[in-house]
N, C-alpha and C positions, 0 to 999 in steps of 0.2 A: 393635397386632398384631403389631411386630416382635417382641415379647417371644414370641408365641404361636408364630410361625415358628422362632424360636430353639429353643422346646421341641419344635417338630415334626421337627426335623433328623433324628432317629435315625430317622424313618419315611419316609424319602424315597423308598424303593424301593416300599412299598405305595402312598404318594400317588401315584406314577407309574404304576403299575397301575390306580389308581383312574381315572385321567385317561383313559388308554385304554379301560377298561370304560365310562365316561360318555360318551366320544365314540362308543363303539359303540351304546350306548343311544338318544344324540341320532339318530344317523343311521338307526338302525332305525326311530325314532318318526316322525321326518322323511319316511320313505320310505313311511309308510303312507296320508296323504292322495293322494298321487300316485297309488298303485294305486287306491284308492278312486274317484279321478275317473277312472282308466280304465275300470273296471268300470260307472260310470255312463254315460259318455260312448260309449265304444268297444263295451263289453258289451252295454248296454242300447238306447241311442239308436241306435247304428250296426249293432248286432247281430253285433258281433265282428270289425266289419271295421276293421284297425288303420292302414291307409294306402291310398293310390290307386293301387297298384302291384297290378294283378289278378292272383291266383294262376293264373287261367284266363279266355282270352277266346275267344268264338264266332269263328269266321271273318269271318261279317257283321259284327260290331262292328269287330273288327280291321281290316277293309278301311275301314271308316268312319273310324276313329280316324287311319288313314294320311294322310286328306285335310287334317288339322287339325295334325299333328306334323312340326316341323321335320326336316330331313334328318339332321342329327348325332343328335338324340334318337331320331329313326326307326331309326338304324344301332343303337344302344345297346339299344334295346327289341328289335329282330331277333336281336341276337346274344345275348340273356338269355332269350329264348322258344322253347321247342320244339314245332314242330309235330306234333300228333297227329292222323292221318288219319281220317275217318270211318270207322265201323264196326270200330273196334279194339276188339278184344275184351278187351283187357288193363285199358283205361281206361274202357269203356263204362259199367260199373257207377257209377263215380265221377261222370263226365261223361255223362250221358243224351242230351245234345244231339248227341252223336257219332253218333246213329244217323241224323242229317239232315245234319249238314256237320262240319267239321273245326273242331279246337281248337286254340288256342296256350297252352301250359303253362309258367309261369314256372320256370326251372331253375336259379335263383343263390341263393344264401342270404347274399351278401354284403350288409351293412346299408346301406353307401354306394351300392352299385348300387341297391339296392332304393329308396332315397331318392331318388336321381337319377330313376329311372323313374317314381316316385311323383308327383314335381314335373313332370314331362314331361307326364303323362297327366292332371293336375288339370283344366286349361281343356279340353283337347280332348274330355274325358267329357262337360263341359256342354255343348260343341257338339254332339256327337252326339246327346245327349238332345233336343236341340232340334230335330234332322230329325224326331222322332217326336211333336213338340208341338202338339195340336189347335189350340190358339189360333194359334201361329206358323204351321202350316201355312193355316189359314182366313184369316190376315191377309194370306198371302203368296198365296192361291187357288192353291197347288199342292199336289201330292202330294209324298210323301217321296221317291220315285223320281226324281220331276222336279227337284226341291232337288239331289239327287245328282249327277243329269245337269249341272246348270247350273254346279255348284260344281267340276266338273273343270276348268272354266276357270280359271287363276290368279286373273285379274282378278275374276272373280265371286266367286270363294272369298273373297279379302281383302275385298269388300264385304260379303258375308256375314258374314265374321267382326268386321267393324267395327260392323253392324248390331246383332249378339249383345252385343258389348262395350259398346255404348252402353245396353242393356237392362241390363247387369250392372253399372253404373259404381256404383252405389251399395252394392255389394256388396264386402266386405273380402277378403282373402285367406283368413281363416278361415272367412269364410261359403263362399266357392267349395270351400274343402278339404271343408267339412262337407257340401255338396251332391254333391261326387264320390262321397264316401263312401256316400251314398244308391245313387247312380247304380252304384257298384261292387256292392252289394249287390243290386241289381236285376239284375244282369248275371248274377251266381251264381243267382239262382232262375231266369233264362232258359236257363243251362246245365243246370239240374237238380241243383246242389249242395244238400245239406241245410243249409240255413242255420241252421234252429233248433239242429240239432247243433252247427254251428260256433260258434254264439254260447253254448250252453251249456258247450262245451269251453273257450272262450276265459273264461268268467266261473268256471269251476271252476280252471282253472290261475292265473289273477290271486288268486283266493280263497285257493288253497293257498299262493302266496308271501307273502299277506298273513298268514296263519296262522303261517307260518315265522318272518316278520320279528317277529309280535306275540310268539312263543316266545321268540325270541332277544333280543327288548326285557325280557321278563319275567326271563331269565336274568340279562342285565346288571344290570337293577335290583336283584335278589337280591344279586349279587356287590357292587354299588355299597354297599348297606346293610350287608352284612356285613363289608367292609373298613373303611368309615367308622367302624361300632361297635367294631370291633378296635382300630383307630387311637386312637379316642377314649378307648376304656377304658384302654388301655395308657399313653396319655398321663397318664390321671387317676392310675393306678397310679403311674408315674414321678413325678409331681408330688407326690403324697402321701408316697411315699418320700423324695423331695429333701427335702420340707419337715420330714418327722420328723428326718431326719438333721441337717438345717441347725438345727433348734430344739435338738437334742440338744448342738451345739457351742455353743450359747449361752452366755454368762456372766450373771451376774445383773443385768448392766448391759443387755444386750440385752433381757431379759426384762422390765425396767422399760420399755422402749420400746413394746413391745406388751403389751397385756393378755392374761389367760390366755384371756379369752372372745373377744377379736378372733383370737388365735393358733387357738383351736378352729374359728372361723367360716370362717378362710381354708383350714383343711386339709379342711373337711368342705363347708359350702355352698359356698365360692367355687369349690373344685374341682370340685363336683358341676354348677355352672353352666358351666365352663369344659368339662366333659365333654359335656354336652347341647348347648351351642351348638356346640362343635367337630364334632359327629356332625352337627347341621344343617349346619353350615357346609360340611363335607365333601360331604355328600349334595347340597347346593343351591347352593351358591357356585360348583361347578364345572359343575354341571349346568346352572342358570338362565342365566348369562350364554352359554354356548355353545350352548344351545337357542334363546336370543333372537336371537344373531347368525345362526345358521344359518337359522332360521325367517324371520329378516328378509331374508335373500339370498335365501329362497324366494319370498316375498312380491313380492321387487323384480322378478319376471316379469310380476306384475301391475300394470304400470305406472299404468293409468289408476285403480286403487284405491289407490295406494302412500301418498296423503295421509291416508287414514283412520289407519293405522297411526302417521303422524307425530302427528296429532292426539291420540289414545289415548296414546301414549307421554308426550307433553308433559304432558297431565292427570294421569298416574300419578306422574311425576317431581316436579311441583308438589306434589302430596299427600304424597309420601315426603319433601321437603324439611320442610313444615310439621312433620309427624310427628317427624322427628328433632329440630327445635328445641324441640318441647314436651317431647318423652319423655327426651331424653338428661339433662336435670339431675335429673330424678327418680331415673334409674337410679342416679346416683351417691349418693344419700341412702339407698338401699334399703338397700344392705351396712352402711352405718352405724347404721343402725335396727336392722337384724338383730344386728350386734356389741351394741348396747345391751340388745336383748332378751335375749341369751344371758348378757350381764354380770348383768342383775338377776336372771334365774332361777337361775342359778349361787349367786350370794350370798345368795338366799333359801333354797335347797336347802342350801347349807352351813352357815348359821346358822340352820337349823330351830328347834333348841332354844332359842336365845337369843329367837327371835321369840316363840314360845309362852310362854318366862319372863316376858316382858315385856307380854305380852297385846298386841303390836301387830300382829296378823294382818290387821286391817281397813286400817292404814297402808302394810304391805306389800301388800295388794290393790290399793290405789289406786295405788301406785307402778307396780306391775307394769302395771295398767290404761291408764295413762297411756301408758307405751312401747309396750303392745299395740294400743291404739287409735290412735297415730301410725303405727304399721308398717300396722295395717289401711286406714287412710285413703290412704296412700302407694301401697299396693298395687292399692286400689280404683280408683285415679286411673289407675294405670299399665295395669291390666287393661279399663278403658273405653277407653282409646285404643287397645289392641290390639283390642278387641272393635268399634271403631268401623271398623278397618282393613278387615276382612272384607266386611263388607257394602256398604261403599264401593267396593270392587275387582269385587265381584260386580255392583254397578249398572253399572259400567263395562262389565264383560263383556258383560251383556245388553243395553245400550245400544248397544255395538259392534255385536253380531249382528245388530240390529235396522238399524241404518244400513247395514251391509254389505249385508244382503237387499235393502234398498230401492235402493240404488245398483246392486247387481249384477243386480237384475231388469231395471232399466233397459238395462242393457247387454246382458243376454240378449235382450231384446227388438228391441234395436239390432244383433244379431248379432254384437257385439263379443267376448261371454264366453259360453263353454258352462255347462250346469247343473253338470257334474261338477267343472269349474274354479270354479265358486261355492263349491261345497261343500267343496274342498280349500283355497279362500283362507280360509274360516270357520275350518278347522282350523289352518291356519298362523298366522291370526291369534290365536287361542285358546292356540297353543302359546307367542306371544310375550307374550301378557296373563299366562298362567301363569308365565311367567319372570319377568314383573316384579313379580308376586304373591310369588314365592318371594325376590326380591331385597328387596322392601319388608318380608317377615318377617324376612330377615338383618338388613337396616337398624335393625330395631328390637330384635333380640338382641344385634346386635354391640357396642352400647354397654355391654352387661351383661358381656360377654364382656371387654371391654378393661378394665373396672373391675375385675373378679375376677381376671384375670391380672395386672394391674399390683399388685393386692394381693398376690398370691402372689409376684411377683417381688419386692416390698418386702421380703419375708422372706428370699427366696433370696438377694438382691443383698447383703443387709445385711452389713457387714463386721464379722466377729468380733473384738472386741477383743483376746480372751485366745485366742492360737493357737500352734501349734508354731514353733519358729524354723526357719531352712532346713537349719541343721547341728546335729542334736541330739546329745547325749552320752548315754552310760549311766552310771546310778548303780552304784558299785562295790558288791559283796555284802558287804565289810567295812565299817568305819569309817563307821556309818551317822549321824554325828553332824549334827544339824540346828541351824543358827545363823541368827537375825535379826540383820542388821548395820544398824544406823540406819534402819529401816523406818518410813515413813510411809505413809498413805494418806487419799484422800479421794475421794468419789465423784464420777464426770464431773458437769462444770457446777457442783460444789458450791463454796462460798467458804472453806469450812474443812477442816482435816484431821479425820478420824475417829481415827485414831490417829497419833502423832508421835514419831519417834524411839525406835523399839522396838529392844532389842537385847538378847539372851540367847542361851544355848545350851543345848540339850537332847540328852544322849548317851544311847547304847544302854542299857536297865536302869532308866532314870529315868522317876519319874512327876511331869509337869508340871501343876500346878494353876493354874488361872486365875480369880481373883476380882475383885469389883469393884461398884459402884453399878449399876443399871439404866440403860444407854446409855453404859457407859464403853468400849463397844469390844471385849467379850470374844469375841462369836460372830464377829466381823469380823476380829480377829486369827486364830482358828483357820480362817477360810475363806481366809485368804491361802495356808494351806500346801497344799491340794489344788488353788489357783489358781482357786477359785469367783470370786475378786476377784485383781485384779493390783496389786501394790504400786506405789504412787506413786513412791516414793522409798525408796533404799536396797536392799537384797539380802537374798533367803533363801536359804540353800545346805543341801545334803546331801552330805556327804562334800566339802566345799568345791567343789561344781557348784552353780551359779545353778539353781534350779528352773525358770528361763525356758528355760534351755539342754537341758532334759530334755523328752522326749517326754511330753504328756499322761498318755497311756494307762500309760505305764511308771511316771509319778510315782505315778499312782492306784493302780496295782497295788501300791504302798509302803505303802499308807494304807487302814486299817479306819475308817470313817467312821459314826459316829451321831449323825444329825441332831437337833436342838432338838425337833422335831415328828416324832413315831414314823410312818412310813409304810409300810404293807404291801401286797402285791400280791394280787389275787384269785388264789386257787389253793389250796394246802393249805399245813399249817405247813411241812412239809419242802420243798416248792418254794419258799417263801421263805427259807428256810435256805440252801438251795443256790443262790439268786440270788447270795450273794457267792462261792461256789466249787462249780461244778457237778460237781466230782471228789471232794468231800470222802467219806471214809469215815464209816461209821456209828458208828464209835468216836471220831471226831473231832468229830462233829455232837453226841453224846450229852455229851462234855467241854464244848463251848461251850454247849449247853442247861444243864449243872449249874453252870456258872461264870455265867451269867445269872440264875441263880437261877429259871430258867422250869420245871424237871423236874415241879414239884408241880400246877401247873395243867396242863401238857400230859399227864400222866398222868391227871388227872382226866377228860380228855375221853375220849368213847367210841371215837374213832379214833385217839387219840394224835397222832403227828406228821403222820397222814393227815388229822386234821381240816380241813375246809374253812376256807377264810378269804374273808370277804366282801370287797367293794371297798373299800379304804382299811383293813381290818380292823374294820370296824364292829361285827363280832359278839364282839370282844374288848375287854376294859376298858383304859383308859388305861395303866395300870401292866403289864398283860398285853402291849399292843403295845409298850411301851418294852422290855420285858425281852426279847422276840421280836427287835425292832431289835438290841439288844445282842448277842444270841445270832449274829443273821447276820453282824454284823461280826466277832466272835470266829470265826467259821467260816474266814473269811480269814487265812491265815499271813501276816501283814504285820507289819515292823518297826514300822510306825507305827500307834497308834490314836489316833483323835480322839473325846471324849465330850464334845459341847456340850450341856450341861446336860442331859444323857439320864437323869440319876438323880432329876430332880424330880418323876416321876409317882410314886415308889416310898416306901412308908412307910420309918421310919428303922431299922426290924429288917432290913429286905430290902436296903436302902440298904448298911448294914454289912457283911452276909455278902457282897455283890457286891463292894464295896470290898475286903474280906480276900481274895477269890478272885482279884481283877485283880491285887492285888499279887503273889500266888503266881504267875500269868501272867505278869506282867512278869518276874520271876526266870527263870521256865523258859523265855521264848521270847528273854529279853533285849532285849525291846521297849521302845519310847518311847511313853508314854502321855501325851495332853493331855486334860486334864478341866475343863471349865467347870462350874463349882459354885456353888450357893446357901447349901449348907449347910458352915458350918465342920467340923462333925464328920466329913464323910465326905473332907474333904482335909487333915486333921491330920497324917497320916502322909506326906504325899507329899514327894518328895524336894526339890523345889522349887515354892514358891507365889510366883505373879507376881500382884502387886496393880495393877489399873488403877484410874485417877481420869481422867475426861475425856480418855480417849484416850492417857494417858501412863502410864509405870511410875512407880509411887512407892514401891514395896517390892517385893524380891526376895529369897528365901531360903526358910529353913525355918519352920514353925510357931513354935519357940520364938523364933526369931529377930526375925520379925516382929512377936510380942508385946511385944517390949521396943523396936523401932525404929520400927514403922510404924504412924502414928496412925490411918490409913484402916483398916488391917486390925484393930486394937483394935476400932474403933467396929462393924465389922462382926462381929467375932466376940463382944463383949460384948451385942450386940443378939440373940444365939441362944443362948448358953449362960453357966452360971455361972462364975465363977473355979475353983470345984472341978473342973468339966466340961473346963474349959479347961487344966488341968494336964497337963503332958505327960511321961510317964515315958521 
C-alpha cells in the first residue's frame, strides 16, 4: 500500500475532493432513516404533532394546565403565548372554538424555548387528561368539576398528583411524551384545527426534504464514481507510461532479470488490476469506514439494542480474517501463472513455423493445457472463495434483521421504542453491515492490488546498470576517432570474461570488419559501442572522450545501427525509414534505398514506399526486411554505422553490390563502419579486419596481412573460398 500511496501523490487534490464528496453522501444517506422515522412516528402515529408545545390552547384547557405547572414554567408559558379573545374574526376560521371561548396561541419560534415549554407541558397534559377520564372519575366517585374544585387546595392537588404518578410509575419518559402528543392532537381537534391537513402538510414537507436529500446523495454518488474513475484511469496511464519509459532505459542485463512475458503482464494485466482495485478502493475504502463509523454513532442512540451490532460485527470480522488467511497466498500465485501463460503463448506463436515443421502441435497443446489448467484451477478456487462471501454476508444481514425485529418488537410492546425508531435502527444497522460488506470485498481485492503494485514497483525501482553520468560531455564534431583501450567484458554474475583485453582504433572513413567463430564475442563487442552493454574493464573513447561520460542519447545519435535480427514496425515502408530520421528528404531516402539494394522490391509493390508493413514485417521476406533495416539505418546521417551480421540474409550478388555501395558511402560521408560478417568475401576490401577467438583478438589487419599472419583467419577463409577466390588484387 505504501507504493500505491506514492503513485497517488499527484492526485492529492482530487482525492481531497473525493473525501469531501464522500462525506456529503454519507451524511445524506444517514439523514434519510431519521426523516423516515419522523414520518412514521410523528407524521402517521401522532398525526403531525412534533412536540408537546401546543401551537394553540383553549382557555379551559389552559386554566386546567395552570393547576399542574410550577410557577417558573408557568411564567415562561405565559410570556410565550398570546391571548386571542373569543369572536376575533381574524382567527375564528383558523380556531373555530373562538366562537365559544378565548384561545392562547404560541408566539415564539425559538427552538430552545419551544423545547422548554414542551418539557414543562408533558406531565401536566397527562394530569389534565385524567380529569376527564371516566374510570378515574368513577373510581373517585366525583365529577370533573368537583375534582377541579378539590385540587384548588395545594395539599389536595399534591395528593392527586401523587396518586396519578403512582399509576404512571411503569411509564418511561418516552411513554409519557407519546401519550402527551396524543393529547395535544386531541386538543387541536377540540379547538377545531384541521388535523388531517396538518398531518398531510407535515408528511409532504418531510417527504420533500427526503427527496432533496436523496437527490443530493445521488449527485454525490455520481461525483464519487466519476472522480474515482478519473483518478484510477490516470494512475494506470501514468504507470504504463513510467513502466514503458523505464523499460526503454533497460540494458540487456535488466532485460535478463525480467522475461518479456513478465514485462508484458506487468504493463497490461497488473496495471489493469491496479486500475480496477484503485477505483473500488477510492469508491469504497473511503465510503465504507466513514459510513460504518457514523452509522454506529447513530445506532449508539439506541443503547438497549447496541449489543446486536457488536455481535454482528464480531462475526463478520472473524469471517474476513478466515477469508484473508485462505485467499492471500492464492492471489500471490495467480500473477505468476499469468506470466507463465503469456510466456508459453508467446513462445508458441513466435515459433509457430518450427512447431509445424517438427509436427509437435500435440506436444505444444499439452504444454499449454498444463499451464492453462493450473491457471483455471487457481482462479476457480479464488472465485469460489469470493462467491462464498456474498451469500454468507447476505445471511448475516437477513438474520440480523430478524433478530432486530424480534428484540425491537418486545421493546415497542414495553413502550421503550417507537415503530419509526425501529425502522430507522434497522436501516442504520443495514448501513453498518453494507459498510462491512464493502470492507470485506476490499480486503479480498487488496492482496491482488498489493501483489500487482509490488510487481510494477519492482520494474520501476530497478536500478538501471547503464545510465548517464552526472556531468556529461559533448562529442566534438571533428576528430571522430573511436578507440578500444584494454576493454574486457563479462556478464553480471558470470565467472569468465566474454571479451578480454580488446584494443584497437577506428578512424573516420575506415571500414572495420569483425570475424570469428560462433560465440567468439563479435556481436557483444559491437554492442559495447552504443552501450547496450557496459565494459567491465578498460575504456571506449570517441574523440578521446570516454563514452561513459557522454549522454547516451547523444552517443546513439552518432550511430546508425542495423541489428542481427531485422525488426520492422507496423505502418508503411516510409514510416519505417523515417523512424531513423523524421526530417529526411525524399532524395536522401531514395539514396538510402538504393544503397541498401531495396529499390527493386519496393518498386515492385503496388504502393511503393507507402506499402503497408505488418507487425514485425511479417509480410516481407527475411532478405527484404534486412535491406529495409539497412536502408533505415542509412537514413540517419551518422558518423558511425554498425552492421551486426546484417548481410547474412542476402544472397551473394546482393551482398556484394551492397558492400560496394557501402564503400562509396564511407568515402562520401567519411563515416566509420563496423561490420560483423560470416562471409569473408564481403569483408575482403575492409580497411581493418579484427579476428576474434574466445573473446580475444588473435589477429588484426587487412585481408592480405591476415592471410599471411593469422591462422584463425586462414581457416575461416579457406573454409569458404578457394585460393583463387581469395587472391586479392
